[in-house]
C-alpha positions in Angstrom: 16.8 15.2 -17.0 17.3 15.2 -20.9 15.5 13.6 -23.8 12.5 11.1 -23.5 10.9 10.4 -20.7 10.8 6.6 -19.7 7.4 4.8 -20.0 6.3 4.9 -16.5 5.4 1.4 -15.2 5.4 2.0 -11.3 2.5 3.1 -10.2 3.2 0.7 -7.5 5.6 3.3 -6.2 3.5 6.3 -6.8 0.8 7.5 -9.2 0.9 11.0 -10.7 -1.7 12.9 -8.7 -5.1 13.2 -11.3 -5.3 16.9 -12.9 -8.9 17.2 -11.3 -7.3 16.3 -7.8 -5.0 19.5 -8.9 -7.4 21.9 -9.4 -9.5 21.0 -6.2 -6.3 21.6 -4.3 -5.1 25.1 -5.4 -7.8 27.6 -3.9 -6.8 26.1 -0.6 -3.1 27.1 -1.0 -3.2 30.9 -1.3 -7.5 31.8 -1.2 -8.9 29.6 1.6 -6.1 29.4 3.5 -6.9 29.1 7.4 -6.3 26.8 9.8 -9.1 24.4 10.1 -8.6 24.1 14.1 -9.3 28.1 14.0 -13.2 28.1 15.5 -13.6 31.7 15.5 -13.7 33.4 12.1 -14.6 32.0 8.8 -11.3 31.3 7.5 -10.9 28.5 10.0 -14.7 27.6 9.6 -14.0 27.3 6.0 -11.1 25.1 5.9 -12.9 22.9 9.2 -15.9 22.1 6.6 -13.3 21.1 3.3 -11.6 19.0 5.8 -14.9 17.1 6.6 -16.1 16.8 3.1 -12.6 15.1 2.6 -12.5 12.9 5.6 -16.1 12.1 5.0 -15.0 11.1 1.1 -12.1 8.5 2.3 -14.8 7.1 4.4 -16.8 6.6 1.7 -14.3 4.9 -0.3 -13.6 1.9 2.1 -17.3 1.8 3.9 -16.3 3.5 6.9 -18.2 6.5 8.9 -16.3 9.5 8.6 -15.8 9.6 12.2 -14.2 6.8 12.1 -11.0 8.3 10.0 -7.9 9.9 11.7 -5.7 11.9 9.2 -2.2 11.1 9.1 1.3 12.3 7.0 0.7 8.6 5.3 0.5 4.7 5.4 4.0 4.7 7.3 2.7 7.1 9.7 -0.7 5.3 10.0 1.2 1.9 10.5 3.4 3.1 13.3 0.4 4.8 15.2 -1.9 1.2 14.6 1.0 -1.2 15.3 2.5 1.1 18.2 -0.8 2.6 19.6 -1.8 -0.6 20.1 1.1 -2.5 22.1 1.5 0.4 24.2 -1.7 0.5 25.7 -1.8 0.4 29.5 -2.4 -1.7 31.9 -0.9 -4.8 29.3 2.3 -6.8 30.0 4.3 -6.9 27.2 1.9 -9.1 24.3 2.7 -10.9 21.2 2.3 -9.4 17.2 1.7 -11.7 14.9 2.9 -10.4 10.9 4.3 -11.7 7.8 7.3 -11.8 6.4 6.3 -10.2 2.7 5.0 -7.4 5.2 5.9 -3.4 4.1 9.0 -2.3 5.8 6.6 0.1 7.5 5.2 -2.8 9.4 7.9 -5.3 9.7 10.2 -2.2 11.4 7.7 -1.3 13.5 7.5 -4.4 15.2 11.1 -4.9 15.3 11.3 -1.7 17.4 8.5 -2.8 19.8 10.9 -6.2 20.2 13.7 -4.2 21.5 10.7 -2.9 23.9 10.6 -6.4 25.3 7.6 -7.4 23.2 7.5 -11.0 20.7 6.6 -11.6 17.4 5.5 -14.3 15.2 7.1 -13.4 11.5 4.5 -15.8 9.4 5.7 -17.8 6.3 3.6 -17.5 2.6 2.8 -19.9 0.2 4.8 -20.0 -2.4 2.1 -18.1 -4.7 2.4 -15.7 -1.6 -0.8 -16.0 0.2 -1.4 -16.6 3.8 -2.2 -20.1 5.3 -5.0 -19.9 7.6 -4.2 -23.0 9.6 -0.8 -21.3 10.1 -2.1 -18.2 11.4 -4.1 -20.1 13.9 -1.2 -22.0 15.1 0.8 -19.0 15.9 -1.9 -17.3 17.8 -1.3 -17.4 21.9 -2.9 -16.3 25.0 -1.0 -13.2 24.9 -1.4 -12.5 21.2 -2.4 -8.2 21.3 -2.5 -8.1 17.6 -2.3 -9.1 14.4 -1.1 -7.2 10.7 -1.7 -8.1 7.2 -1.4 -5.9 4.4 -4.5 -6.1 2.1 -2.6 -5.9 -1.4 1.3 -6.9 -1.3 3.1 -3.8 -2.6 5.6 -6.0 -4.6 3.4 -9.0 -6.1 0.1 -7.4 -5.7 -1.2 -10.6 -4.2 -4.8 -10.0 -2.1 -4.9 -11.8 1.2 -8.5 -12.9 2.3 -8.7 -10.3 4.6 -12.4 -11.1 5.5 -11.2 -15.0 6.5 -8.4 -13.5 8.8 -10.4 -10.9 10.5 -13.1 -13.6 11.4 -10.1 -15.5 12.8 -9.3 -12.7 14.8 -12.4 -11.7 16.1 -13.2 -15.2 17.4 -9.9 -14.8 19.9 -10.4 -11.3 20.5 -7.3 -9.9 18.7 -6.9 -6.7 17.2 -6.6 -7.3 13.5 -4.4 -4.0 11.8 -4.5 -3.8 7.5 -2.4 -1.7 5.8 -4.6 -1.1 2.4 -2.0 1.6 1.0 -1.9 -0.7 -2.3 -5.7 -1.5 -2.0 -7.5 1.6 -2.2 -9.2 1.8 -5.4 -8.4 -1.2 -6.5 -10.3 -3.3 -4.6 -14.0 -3.1 -3.1 -13.4 -2.7 1.0 -16.6 -2.1 3.0 -15.6 -1.8 6.6 -19.1 -2.0 7.8 -19.0 -5.9 6.9 -15.3 -6.5 7.4 -14.0 -7.6 10.7 -10.9 -5.0 10.5 -10.2 -2.3 13.4 -8.0 -0.5 12.0 -6.7 0.1 8.4 -4.0 2.5 6.8 -4.4 4.8 4.0 -2.5 7.1 2.1 -3.6 9.4 -0.7 -0.6 9.3 -3.3 -1.3 5.2 -4.2 -4.6 6.6 -5.4 -3.6 9.5 -7.6 -3.9 11.8 -4.7 -0.7 14.2 -3.3 2.2 12.9 -1.3 2.1 13.8 2.5 -1.4 12.7 3.3 -3.0 9.4 4.8 -5.4 8.3 7.0 -5.6 5.4 9.8 -9.2 3.8 10.4 -9.8 3.9 13.7 -13.1 1.6 14.5 -15.3 3.6 17.3 -18.0 0.7 17.4 -17.1 -1.7 19.2 -14.1 1.3 20.1 -10.4 0.7 19.4 -8.0 2.1 21.9 -4.8 3.3 21.0 -1.9 5.5 22.6 -0.8 8.3 20.2 2.6 9.1 18.8 2.3 12.3 18.2 1.6 14.8 20.8 0.8 18.6 20.8 -2.7 20.4 20.1 -4.8 17.2 20.5 -6.3 17.4 16.8 -7.9 14.1 15.6 -9.1 13.0 18.7 -6.1 13.4 20.3 -4.6 10.5 18.1 -2.7 12.9 15.7 -1.9 16.4 16.9 -0.7 18.7 14.4 -2.3 21.4 12.0 -4.4 19.9 9.1 -2.9 20.5 5.9 -5.9 21.2 4.2 -5.0 21.5 0.7 -3.4 17.7 1.5 -6.7 16.4 3.1 -8.7 17.7 0.0 -7.0 16.4 -2.6 -7.0 13.1 -0.7 -10.8 13.6 -0.2 -11.4 13.9 -3.8 -8.7 11.6 -5.1 -11.0 8.9 -3.1 -14.2 10.3 -4.6 -13.0 9.5 -8.1 -11.6 6.3 -7.5 -15.3 5.6 -5.6 -16.8 6.5 -8.8 -14.3 5.1 -11.5 -13.8 2.0 -9.7 -15.1 -0.7 -11.6 -14.2 0.9 -15.5 -10.6 1.5 -14.7 -10.1 -1.9 -12.9 -11.8 -3.4 -16.0 -9.6 -1.4 -18.6 -6.2 -2.3 -16.2 -7.5 -5.9 -16.5 -7.3 -5.9 -20.4 -3.7 -3.9 -20.4 -2.7 -6.7 -17.8 -3.4 -9.5 -20.1 -2.2 -7.6 -23.2 1.7 -7.2 -20.8 1.2 -10.9 -19.7 0.9 -12.2 -23.6 3.2 -10.0 -24.9 5.9 -11.1 -21.8 5.2 -14.7 -22.6 6.6 -14.0 -26.4 10.0 -13.5 -24.4 9.9 -16.9 -23.6 11.3 -18.2 -19.9 9.2 -15.6 -17.9 7.0 -16.7 -14.7 4.9 -14.6 -12.4 5.9 -13.9 -8.8 2.6 -14.8 -6.2 -0.9 -16.0 -7.4 -1.9 -14.8 -10.5 -5.7 -15.3 -9.5 -5.8 -13.6 -6.3 -4.0 -10.4 -7.2 -5.0 -6.8 -8.2 -4.8 -6.4 -12.3 -2.6 -3.4 -11.6 0.8 -5.5 -11.0 2.9 -7.6 -12.6 6.0 -9.3 -10.7 7.7 -11.6 -13.3 10.8 -13.4 -13.4 13.1 -13.7 -16.3 15.1 -16.8 -16.7 19.0 -16.9 -17.8 20.3 -13.7 -16.6 23.2 -15.1 -15.0 22.1 -13.2 -11.7 22.3 -9.8 -13.4 20.0 -6.9 -12.0 17.4 -6.1 -14.7 15.6 -3.1 -13.3 18.8 -1.1 -13.8 19.5 -2.1 -17.7 15.8 -1.0 -18.8 16.5 2.7 -19.2 13.5 3.4 -21.6 10.7 2.2 -18.9 10.9 3.0 -15.4 10.0 -0.1 -13.3 11.2 -1.1 -10.4 12.8 -4.5 -9.2 10.8 -4.3 -5.7 9.3 -1.7 -3.2 10.3 1.9 -3.5 11.1 2.3 -0.1 13.9 -0.7 -0.5 14.9 0.5 -4.1 18.3 1.8 -3.0 19.4 -1.7 -1.6 21.4 -4.1 -3.3 19.7 -7.3 -1.4 17.4 -9.2 -3.1 13.7 -8.2 -2.5 12.8 -9.6 1.4 9.1 -10.4 -0.4 10.5 -12.6 -3.2 13.0 -14.4 -1.0 9.9 -15.3 1.4 7.9 -16.8 -1.7 11.1 -19.3 -2.2 13.1 -17.3 -4.9 16.5 -17.5 -5.5 18.4 -14.3 -4.9 19.4 -14.8 -9.0 15.6 -15.0 -9.5 14.8 -12.2 -7.2 17.4 -10.0 -8.9 16.0 -11.0 -12.5 12.6 -10.3 -11.2 10.5 -6.8 -12.1 7.8 -5.5 -10.8 5.5 -3.8 -13.5 2.9 -1.7 -12.4 -0.3 -0.3 -14.2 -2.5 2.9 -13.7 -5.3 5.3 -14.6 -3.1 6.6 -17.5 -1.5 3.6 -18.7 -1.9 3.2 -22.8 -1.7 0.0 -24.7 0.6 1.5 -26.8 3.1 1.9 -23.6 2.3 -1.4 -22.6 3.7 -2.7 -26.6 6.6 -0.1 -26.1 7.5 -1.8 -22.7 7.3 -5.5 -24.5 9.9 -4.2 -27.3 12.1 -2.9 -24.5 12.0 -6.0 -22.4 12.7 -8.2 -25.2 15.4 -6.5 -26.4 16.7 -5.8 -22.8 16.2 -9.6 -21.8 17.8 -10.5 -25.0 20.8 -8.6 -24.6 21.5 -9.6 -21.0 20.8 -13.3 -21.6 23.6 -13.4 -24.4 26.1 -11.9 -21.8 25.0 -13.9 -19.5 26.4 -16.9 -21.9 29.3 -15.4 -22.8 
C-alpha cells in the first residue's frame, strides 16, 4: 500500500501488539523453543514454567485462579468450547439455550449449529439502548434451560451488560452462565471471585497481545463440566488438546499484566479522548449515538449520520480506518444485525460508523478524524440531495 496510512480508529477489530509484549515473546520463538508438554528435560520445563506464569497473569486480570484458565486459539474457540461443551454434556435431553440477538456471530452461529442437533434457543431482544431487560430474561428461562450466554461489552456498540445481575438470575435457577468478555478485558474491572459467571471467553488480540491465542475461564468451584471439542494429547485438563504455542501464551500473559497495571490511567485518558470526539462530531450535525451513552466503555463510539440517503459511510472514509460493524462481518453488505436489533433502519445502519479508540490514539488523530468525517459526510449528504 503506497502513500500515508489512514488514521487507525478500529481498535475494536484488533489492537496492535504492544512493543513490550513483542519483546517478551521473541526469546520463546528461537532460544527457548521447547514444548511445554515435554516433561523430561530443561527445554520443556522452561516452556512449561513460562506458560504457567502467563496463565497466572491472565487469571489475575479477571480475578480468577490460574487453574481455572484453559488456553485456546482465541475467543471464537472459547465460545465454541463453552457453548457446545455445555450443551453436549451427557446424560441430558436436548435442552434450551438463551442468548441475545446482539451477540457476536461466534456465539449466534454456535447456537444455530446446536439447533440443527435438536436444541432449542431463545434469542432475546434488547432495548433501544442495546441493554437487556432482566424481566425479559426471567420470562425466557424454562425448566430445560441449560445455558445463558451474554456478551459483557458489545463488540459493535460498546454497551456494558449488567453481568452481575444476569448472573444472579442464572444462579437462582441453577443455569450455567457464559460470558464473552473479548471486548471487556483491560477496559473494565472484572473479578470472577465475586462475579456469578461460570464460563468466560477471553482473547489476546483485543488487549494488545498477539492474534491466535485466547483463553476460557472454566470455574472449578463449583465445578463446571464441559465436553471437549478438540481431542488429542489431553493438554489443558483434557479440555483442549494441542501443543501450546509458548510464545503466544507468554504474549497474552504480558499483555494482560500490562492491562492490569495500566487500566485505570489508560481508561481515564481514553475517556477524555471520547469526549473530545463526541464534541467534534456534534459540530457536524445530525449525529446520534447508537447504544446507551452511559453504560458503555469509553473506547467505543458507534454513531449514525443522518441524511446520507442510505449510502454506506465506512467505504467512503479513505483517510480513517473505521468500520460499520464487526470486523468478522465487514465483507457483508447486509446491515449490522446489532444495529437492526436496536431498531435502526437499513438506511440508518449503513449510515453508521464504529469508531474505536485505544492505547496509541492521540488527540491530533481525534481532531484529524473529525475533520475527515466532516468533509466526507458533507459530500455524501450533498450527493444524497442531488
